[in-house]
C-alpha positions as CSV (number, residue, x, y, z in Angstrom):
1,X,141.3,-129.0,150.2
2,X,138.8,-131.7,150.0
3,X,136.3,-129.6,152.1
4,X,136.8,-126.7,149.7
5,X,136.0,-128.9,146.7
6,X,133.0,-130.3,148.4
7,X,131.8,-126.7,149.2
8,X,132.5,-125.7,145.6
9,X,130.7,-128.8,144.3
10,X,127.7,-128.1,146.5
11,X,127.6,-124.5,145.2
12,X,127.6,-125.7,141.6
13,X,124.7,-128.2,142.4
14,X,122.7,-125.5,144.1
15,X,123.3,-123.2,141.1
16,X,122.2,-125.9,138.6
17,X,119.1,-126.5,140.7
18,X,118.2,-122.8,140.8
19,X,118.7,-122.5,137.1
20,X,116.5,-125.5,136.4
21,X,113.8,-124.2,138.7
22,X,113.9,-120.8,136.9
23,X,113.5,-122.6,133.5
24,X,110.5,-124.5,134.8
25,X,108.9,-121.3,136.0
26,X,109.5,-119.2,132.8
27,X,107.6,-121.2,130.1
28,X,104.1,-120.8,131.6
29,X,103.8,-117.5,129.7
30,X,106.8,-117.8,127.3
31,X,105.9,-121.1,125.6
32,X,102.2,-121.7,126.4
33,X,100.3,-122.8,123.3
34,X,98.1,-120.2,121.8
35,X,94.7,-121.5,120.3
36,X,93.6,-119.3,117.4
37,X,90.0,-119.7,116.7
38,X,87.3,-118.2,114.4
39,X,83.7,-117.6,115.3
40,X,81.1,-116.5,112.8
41,X,77.7,-115.0,113.8
42,X,74.4,-115.9,111.9
43,X,73.7,-112.2,111.9
44,X,75.2,-109.3,109.8
45,X,77.4,-106.5,111.0
46,X,75.4,-103.9,112.9
47,X,73.3,-106.6,114.7
48,X,73.6,-105.9,118.5
49,X,74.5,-109.5,119.4
50,X,77.0,-109.9,116.6
51,X,78.8,-106.7,117.6
52,X,78.9,-107.7,121.2
53,X,80.9,-110.8,120.4
54,X,83.9,-108.6,120.6
55,X,83.3,-108.7,124.4
56,X,83.2,-112.6,124.2
57,X,86.5,-112.7,122.4
58,X,88.1,-110.1,124.8
59,X,86.9,-112.2,127.8
60,X,88.3,-115.4,126.4
61,X,91.7,-113.7,125.8
62,X,91.8,-112.3,129.3
63,X,90.5,-115.4,131.1
64,X,93.0,-117.7,129.3
65,X,96.0,-115.3,129.8
66,X,96.2,-114.8,126.2
67,X,96.1,-118.5,125.2
68,X,92.8,-118.2,123.3
69,X,92.6,-115.7,120.5
70,X,89.2,-115.5,118.7
71,X,88.6,-113.7,115.4
72,X,85.0,-112.6,115.1
73,X,83.1,-112.6,111.7
74,X,79.6,-111.6,110.8
75,X,77.2,-113.2,108.3
76,X,78.1,-113.9,105.5
77,X,81.8,-113.1,105.7
78,X,83.2,-116.6,105.8
79,X,80.1,-118.7,104.9
80,X,76.4,-117.9,104.4
81,X,74.2,-118.5,107.3
82,X,72.6,-121.5,105.8
83,X,76.0,-123.2,105.8
84,X,77.0,-122.1,109.2
85,X,76.0,-125.1,111.1
86,X,77.7,-127.5,108.7
87,X,80.9,-125.4,108.4
88,X,81.3,-125.4,112.3
89,X,80.5,-129.2,112.3
90,X,83.3,-129.9,109.8
91,X,85.8,-127.6,111.5
92,X,86.0,-124.9,108.9
93,X,84.9,-122.6,111.7
94,X,85.7,-123.3,115.4
95,X,82.5,-121.7,116.7
96,X,79.2,-120.2,115.6
97,X,76.9,-117.7,117.1
98,X,73.2,-118.0,116.2
99,X,69.9,-119.4,117.5
100,X,68.5,-122.9,117.7
101,X,65.4,-122.2,115.5
102,X,67.7,-121.8,112.5
103,X,68.6,-125.5,112.9
104,X,65.1,-126.8,113.7
105,X,65.1,-128.9,110.6
106,X,68.3,-130.7,111.7
107,X,67.5,-131.2,115.3
108,X,64.1,-130.5,116.9
109,X,65.5,-129.5,120.3
110,X,66.9,-126.4,118.5
111,X,63.4,-125.1,117.9
112,X,62.5,-125.8,121.5
113,X,65.6,-124.1,122.7
114,X,64.9,-120.8,121.0
115,X,61.4,-121.0,122.4
116,X,58.1,-122.5,121.1
117,X,55.2,-120.0,121.2
118,X,54.3,-119.2,124.8
119,X,57.3,-121.2,126.2
120,X,59.2,-118.2,127.6
121,X,56.0,-116.2,128.3
122,X,56.8,-115.5,132.0
123,X,53.6,-114.9,134.2
124,X,53.5,-112.1,136.6
125,X,54.7,-109.2,134.6
126,X,58.3,-109.8,135.5
127,X,61.1,-107.3,134.5
128,X,63.5,-108.1,131.6
129,X,66.3,-108.7,134.2
130,X,64.1,-111.2,136.2
131,X,62.8,-113.0,133.1
132,X,66.4,-113.4,131.7
133,X,67.6,-114.9,135.0
134,X,64.5,-117.3,135.3
135,X,65.1,-118.6,131.8
136,X,68.9,-119.0,132.3
137,X,68.3,-120.8,135.5
138,X,66.0,-123.1,133.7
139,X,68.7,-124.0,131.2
140,X,71.4,-124.7,133.7
141,X,69.7,-125.9,136.9
142,X,67.4,-128.4,135.1
143,X,68.5,-131.1,132.7
144,X,67.7,-128.8,129.8
145,X,71.2,-127.9,128.9
146,X,72.2,-131.6,129.2
147,X,69.6,-132.5,126.6
148,X,70.9,-129.8,124.3
149,X,74.5,-130.9,124.7
150,X,73.7,-134.4,124.0
151,X,71.8,-133.6,120.8
152,X,74.3,-131.1,119.5
153,X,77.1,-133.6,120.3
154,X,75.5,-135.9,117.8
155,X,76.4,-133.4,115.2
156,X,80.0,-132.8,116.3
157,X,79.2,-129.6,118.3
158,X,79.6,-128.6,121.9
159,X,76.9,-126.4,123.4
160,X,78.9,-123.8,125.2
161,X,76.3,-121.3,126.5
162,X,73.0,-119.5,125.9
163,X,72.4,-115.8,125.8
164,X,69.2,-113.8,125.0
165,X,68.0,-111.2,122.6
166,X,65.4,-109.7,124.9
167,X,61.6,-110.0,124.4
168,X,59.8,-110.8,121.1
169,X,58.8,-107.7,119.2
170,X,55.9,-108.0,116.7
171,X,55.4,-104.7,114.9
172,X,52.2,-104.3,112.8
173,X,50.8,-101.7,110.5
174,X,47.5,-101.6,112.4
175,X,46.5,-102.2,115.9
176,X,45.7,-106.0,116.5
177,X,43.9,-107.0,119.6
178,X,41.1,-109.4,118.9
179,X,40.8,-112.7,117.2
180,X,38.9,-110.9,114.5
181,X,41.8,-108.4,114.0
182,X,44.2,-111.4,113.4
183,X,42.1,-112.9,110.7
184,X,44.1,-113.0,107.4
185,X,46.9,-110.8,108.7
186,X,50.2,-111.8,107.0
187,X,52.9,-112.0,109.9
188,X,56.5,-112.5,109.0
189,X,57.9,-115.1,111.6
190,X,60.2,-118.1,111.9
191,X,59.8,-121.8,112.6
192,X,56.8,-123.1,114.7
193,X,55.6,-119.5,114.9
194,X,54.1,-119.9,111.4
195,X,51.7,-122.6,112.6
196,X,51.0,-120.7,115.8
197,X,49.6,-117.6,113.9
198,X,47.9,-119.8,111.4
199,X,46.0,-121.5,114.2
200,X,44.6,-118.1,115.5
201,X,43.4,-117.0,112.0
202,X,46.6,-115.1,110.8
203,X,49.0,-116.2,108.0
204,X,52.5,-117.0,109.0
205,X,54.7,-115.7,106.3
206,X,58.4,-116.4,105.4
207,X,60.5,-113.3,104.4
208,X,64.0,-112.2,105.2
209,X,64.3,-109.9,108.1
210,X,66.3,-107.5,106.0
211,X,63.3,-107.2,103.6
212,X,60.7,-106.7,106.4
213,X,60.9,-102.9,106.3
214,X,59.9,-102.7,102.7
215,X,57.4,-105.5,103.1
216,X,55.6,-103.5,105.9
217,X,55.8,-100.3,103.9
218,X,54.3,-101.9,100.7
219,X,51.7,-104.0,102.4
220,X,53.3,-107.3,101.4
221,X,53.1,-108.2,105.1
222,X,51.0,-106.7,107.9
223,X,53.3,-107.5,110.8
224,X,56.8,-108.9,111.4
225,X,58.6,-110.4,114.4
226,X,62.1,-109.6,115.6
227,X,63.8,-108.3,118.8
228,X,64.0,-104.7,120.0
229,X,66.6,-103.8,117.4
230,X,63.7,-103.9,114.8
231,X,62.8,-100.4,116.3
232,X,66.0,-99.0,117.6
233,X,68.1,-100.1,114.6
234,X,65.9,-101.2,111.7
235,X,63.3,-98.4,112.3
236,X,60.4,-100.7,111.5
237,X,58.2,-98.3,113.6
238,X,58.4,-95.7,110.8
239,X,56.2,-98.0,108.7
240,X,54.5,-100.2,111.4
241,X,54.0,-98.2,114.6
242,X,51.9,-100.8,116.5
243,X,53.5,-103.3,118.7
244,X,51.4,-106.4,119.5
245,X,51.6,-107.4,123.2
246,X,50.5,-110.8,124.6
247,X,51.0,-114.3,123.3
248,X,54.8,-113.6,122.9
249,X,58.0,-114.7,124.7
250,X,59.7,-112.4,127.1
251,X,63.0,-114.0,126.3
252,X,64.5,-115.2,122.9
253,X,67.6,-117.4,123.6
254,X,70.5,-117.8,121.2
255,X,73.7,-119.8,121.6
256,X,77.4,-120.3,121.0
257,X,78.4,-123.7,119.6
258,X,81.9,-125.0,119.4
259,X,83.4,-127.6,117.0
260,X,83.7,-130.7,119.1
261,X,87.3,-131.4,118.1
262,X,88.2,-127.9,118.9
263,X,86.6,-128.2,122.3
264,X,88.2,-131.5,123.2
265,X,91.6,-130.2,122.1
266,X,91.6,-127.6,124.9
267,X,93.1,-128.4,128.3
268,X,90.7,-128.2,131.3
269,X,91.8,-124.8,132.3
270,X,91.1,-123.3,128.9
271,X,87.8,-125.1,128.6
272,X,87.0,-123.3,131.9
273,X,88.2,-120.0,130.5
274,X,86.0,-120.4,127.4
275,X,82.9,-121.4,129.6
276,X,83.5,-118.3,131.7
277,X,83.7,-116.1,128.6
278,X,80.3,-117.5,127.5
279,X,78.7,-116.4,130.7
280,X,80.5,-113.0,130.4
281,X,79.0,-112.6,127.0
282,X,75.5,-113.5,128.3
283,X,75.9,-110.6,130.8
284,X,77.4,-108.1,128.4
285,X,74.7,-108.7,125.8
286,X,72.0,-108.5,128.5
287,X,73.3,-105.0,129.4
288,X,73.2,-104.0,125.7
289,X,69.5,-105.1,125.4
290,X,68.6,-103.4,128.5
291,X,69.9,-100.1,127.1
292,X,68.0,-100.8,123.8
293,X,64.8,-101.4,125.6
294,X,65.1,-98.0,127.4
295,X,65.5,-96.4,124.0
296,X,62.2,-98.2,123.0
297,X,60.4,-97.0,126.1
298,X,61.4,-93.4,125.3
299,X,59.8,-93.9,121.8
300,X,56.6,-95.2,123.3
301,X,56.6,-92.2,125.6
302,X,56.8,-89.9,122.6
303,X,53.8,-91.4,120.9
304,X,55.8,-92.7,118.0
305,X,54.8,-96.3,118.9
306,X,51.4,-97.6,120.2
307,X,51.3,-100.8,122.2
308,X,48.3,-103.1,121.5
309,X,47.6,-105.8,124.0
310,X,45.5,-108.6,122.8
311,X,42.2,-109.5,124.5
312,X,41.7,-112.2,127.1
313,X,39.8,-114.2,124.4
314,X,42.7,-113.9,122.0
315,X,45.3,-114.7,124.6
316,X,43.4,-117.9,125.5
317,X,43.3,-118.9,121.8
318,X,47.1,-118.2,121.6
319,X,47.8,-120.3,124.7
320,X,45.7,-123.2,123.4
321,X,47.4,-123.0,120.0
322,X,50.9,-122.9,121.7
323,X,50.2,-126.0,123.8
324,X,48.9,-127.9,120.8
325,X,52.3,-127.0,119.0
326,X,54.2,-128.2,122.1
327,X,52.3,-131.6,122.0
328,X,53.0,-132.0,118.2
329,X,56.7,-131.1,118.6
330,X,57.1,-133.6,121.5
331,X,56.1,-136.4,119.1
332,X,58.9,-135.7,116.6
333,X,61.7,-137.6,118.6
334,X,62.6,-138.7,122.1
335,X,64.9,-135.7,122.8
336,X,62.1,-133.3,121.9
337,X,59.7,-135.2,124.2
338,X,62.2,-135.0,127.0
339,X,62.8,-131.3,126.5
340,X,59.1,-130.5,126.3
341,X,58.5,-132.5,129.6
342,X,61.3,-130.4,131.2
343,X,59.6,-127.2,130.0
344,X,56.2,-128.2,131.4
345,X,57.7,-129.1,134.8
346,X,59.5,-125.9,134.9
347,X,56.6,-123.8,134.0
348,X,54.6,-125.3,136.9
349,X,57.0,-123.6,139.2
350,X,56.3,-120.2,137.7
351,X,52.4,-120.2,138.1
């Protein structure tokens, strides 16, 4: 009788243990905390990079096994672009999607990150794929991303990842090749590019990108700078059929920034998931821009666009102006000096 009781008791213990183990195994999916986040782009609906943020949100969901849910918003659906940095810093938004030049007045490295003139001008006529890889490797294989993360962290933001908007496109109403051609031309640009064009005889001009088409059409401006979507989406070539080549950057980096409290609230496995989603977004957006550049090439082949490469004399003047801007920017603060030094060392490996 006693042995039967022992056996019965053992069976009960085994059953309890089995039940307990089952309970431990279940909650991984049933009770795992879900982190709901909001990201807003600095660009409106219809912009290629903004629309591709859906791929970023999808990747984060998949990589986190459904624990990270991201709602995607465009400018200015939650806040206007000029308040985007502050809203993410405060935690009104969990993340922002934009480019560093927008915040150049807040932290100098943002301007450098986006690319000072000639900074991402890759020698040797590399393909878009090669150029993008070269620039991404510079970010993550040097201390460049470390400098960026340290500076953005001072503003309560975590620098998650970079992406790119393809090569610079400067569309003009006339063919501009020589320094004489540049004289007095009004060119719509951002940030340090104003000084850049001023230094080669043109006039850097501030104007909203959404107003550029009419500005080109009416003659308010003579040229305007953007990415390939200025042709494939905004149709600038209808009123400015000449693309200036030379003195530009082959890559225009953007970024995703995360509110620091949001970032720190994530367990390590979800930080890894969000980091992976950032790299997935880089790859997804690169594919999108590759397709858009092919559309552009077809337009060039149909004579709807004429490419105008600047002369060697003009290229030399552009390069000298760019290096002067680099030197002036490096003097603004220690982080800028460090970033510029890293850029110079990196560029030595390309030549």
